[in-house]
Kinemage of the C-alpha trace (Angstrom):
@kinemage 1
@onewidth
@group {chain A} dominant
@subgroup {mainchain}
@vectorlist {calphas} color= white
{ca unk a 1} P 124.506 215.026 124.351
{ca unk a 2} L 122.424 211.890 124.472
{ca unk a 3} L 122.997 208.956 126.753
{ca unk a 4} L 120.960 206.546 124.646
{ca unk a 5} L 123.088 203.745 123.253
{ca unk a 6} L 122.538 200.774 120.974
{ca unk a 7} L 122.941 197.357 122.576
{ca unk a 8} L 125.665 195.526 120.575
{ca unk a 9} L 124.028 192.116 121.040
{ca unk a 10} L 120.359 192.870 120.354
{ca unk a 11} L 120.706 196.082 118.353
{ca unk a 12} L 118.005 197.700 120.496
{ca unk a 13} L 118.338 201.261 121.712
{ca unk a 14} L 118.465 201.733 125.480
{ca unk a 15} L 119.286 204.345 128.049
{ca unk a 16} L 122.074 204.033 130.606
{ca unk a 17} L 119.622 203.372 133.461
{ca unk a 18} L 117.722 200.110 133.666
{ca unk a 19} L 114.972 199.233 136.107
{ca unk a 20} L 114.576 195.784 137.618
{ca unk a 21} L 110.953 195.257 136.586
{ca unk a 22} L 110.981 197.612 133.607
{ca unk a 23} L 109.204 200.402 135.511
{ca unk a 24} L 110.883 203.432 137.066
{ca unk a 25} L 110.956 203.373 140.881
{ca unk a 26} L 108.545 205.455 142.925
{ca unk a 27} L 109.893 209.006 143.347
{ca unk a 28} L 110.305 208.549 147.105
{ca unk a 29} L 112.031 205.158 146.791
{ca unk a 30} L 115.395 204.367 148.336
{ca unk a 31} L 118.317 206.457 147.135
{ca unk a 32} L 120.300 203.334 146.230
{ca unk a 33} L 117.822 200.733 144.992
{ca unk a 34} L 114.501 202.534 144.487
{ca unk a 35} L 112.437 200.310 146.793
{ca unk a 36} L 109.679 202.066 148.768
{ca unk a 37} L 110.439 202.731 152.430
{ca unk a 38} L 107.462 200.636 153.596
{ca unk a 39} L 108.855 197.429 152.032
{ca unk a 40} L 112.591 198.080 152.140
{ca unk a 41} L 114.120 196.652 155.332
{ca unk a 42} L 117.762 195.763 154.647
{ca unk a 43} L 118.651 195.240 151.006
{ca unk a 44} L 121.769 194.496 149.005
{ca unk a 45} L 122.796 196.152 145.766
{ca unk a 46} L 126.252 195.869 144.245
{ca unk a 47} L 126.881 199.612 144.039
{ca unk a 48} L 125.918 200.332 147.689
{ca unk a 49} L 126.275 196.961 149.398
{ca unk a 50} L 123.977 196.056 152.295
{ca unk a 51} L 121.969 199.136 153.215
{ca unk a 52} L 118.791 200.407 154.837
{ca unk a 53} L 116.380 202.846 153.187
{ca unk a 54} L 117.846 206.289 152.524
{ca unk a 55} L 116.000 209.385 151.357
{ca unk a 56} L 116.619 210.051 147.639
{ca unk a 57} L 118.231 213.282 146.514
{ca unk a 58} L 116.072 216.042 145.071
{ca unk a 59} L 117.603 215.371 141.643
{ca unk a 60} L 116.684 211.666 141.931
{ca unk a 61} L 113.085 212.494 142.853
{ca unk a 62} L 112.771 214.828 139.868
{ca unk a 63} L 114.399 212.318 137.484
{ca unk a 64} L 112.129 209.522 138.709
{ca unk a 65} L 109.013 211.662 138.276
{ca unk a 66} L 110.073 212.506 134.727
{ca unk a 67} L 110.864 208.859 133.952
{ca unk a 68} L 107.478 207.713 135.252
{ca unk a 69} L 105.674 210.388 133.199
{ca unk a 70} L 107.615 209.378 130.081
{ca unk a 71} L 106.840 205.682 130.652
{ca unk a 72} L 103.147 206.490 131.066
{ca unk a 73} L 103.117 208.544 127.832
{ca unk a 74} L 104.881 205.737 125.991
{ca unk a 75} L 102.440 203.140 127.322
{ca unk a 76} L 99.432 205.202 126.228
{ca unk a 77} L 101.002 205.731 122.793
{ca unk a 78} L 101.588 201.993 122.374
{ca unk a 79} L 98.209 200.868 123.768
{ca unk a 80} L 96.358 200.778 120.393
{ca unk a 81} L 99.217 198.851 118.768
{ca unk a 82} L 99.327 196.316 121.601
{ca unk a 83} L 95.524 195.927 121.498
{ca unk a 84} L 95.584 195.318 117.736
{ca unk a 85} L 98.397 192.796 118.129
{ca unk a 86} L 96.476 190.947 120.856
{ca unk a 87} L 93.413 190.838 118.582
{ca unk a 88} L 95.585 189.153 115.982
{ca unk a 89} L 95.673 192.019 113.505
{ca unk a 90} L 98.182 191.646 110.705
{ca unk a 91} L 100.587 194.451 111.589
{ca unk a 92} L 103.082 194.911 108.783
{ca unk a 93} L 104.837 197.936 107.401
{ca unk a 94} L 104.337 199.367 103.909
{ca unk a 95} L 107.351 197.602 102.377
{ca unk a 96} L 106.200 194.203 103.658
{ca unk a 97} L 102.665 194.917 102.451
{ca unk a 98} L 104.024 195.725 98.926
{ca unk a 99} L 106.124 192.541 98.942
{ca unk a 100} L 103.077 190.451 99.883
{ca unk a 101} L 100.965 192.139 97.201
{ca unk a 102} L 103.619 191.409 94.536
{ca unk a 103} L 103.879 187.783 95.674
{ca unk a 104} L 100.112 187.395 95.533
{ca unk a 105} L 99.964 188.830 91.994
{ca unk a 106} L 102.502 186.299 90.730
{ca unk a 107} L 100.768 183.329 92.402
{ca unk a 108} L 98.316 181.511 90.082
{ca unk a 109} L 94.667 181.999 91.087
{ca unk a 110} L 94.200 178.274 91.781
{ca unk a 111} L 96.997 178.309 94.403
{ca unk a 112} L 95.831 181.388 96.334
{ca unk a 113} L 94.415 180.820 99.780
{ca unk a 114} L 91.116 182.539 100.599
């Protein structure tokens, strides 16, 4: 069973758990909101209301460690693509490349841009 769903508005795939800043919380973060104990104080979250820091469950710690490892793997996998995009590389898939090649072949030589 997979818990990944497709967002009906954007069409993007996503998991059932979302993180405020896009990064998984530290493994030892609050049981309810994921904030580290050193910066927590009193915090409000809809599911738990106003609360102070509480130790996460063992299952939460394990899940957070796995999520952080997965995010790190994904970031390292995407790093070359992001670097090429930032350099301004023309990143297109094979079908778009074929379409551009066909369009260029039908364009008269005098109209082609260098």
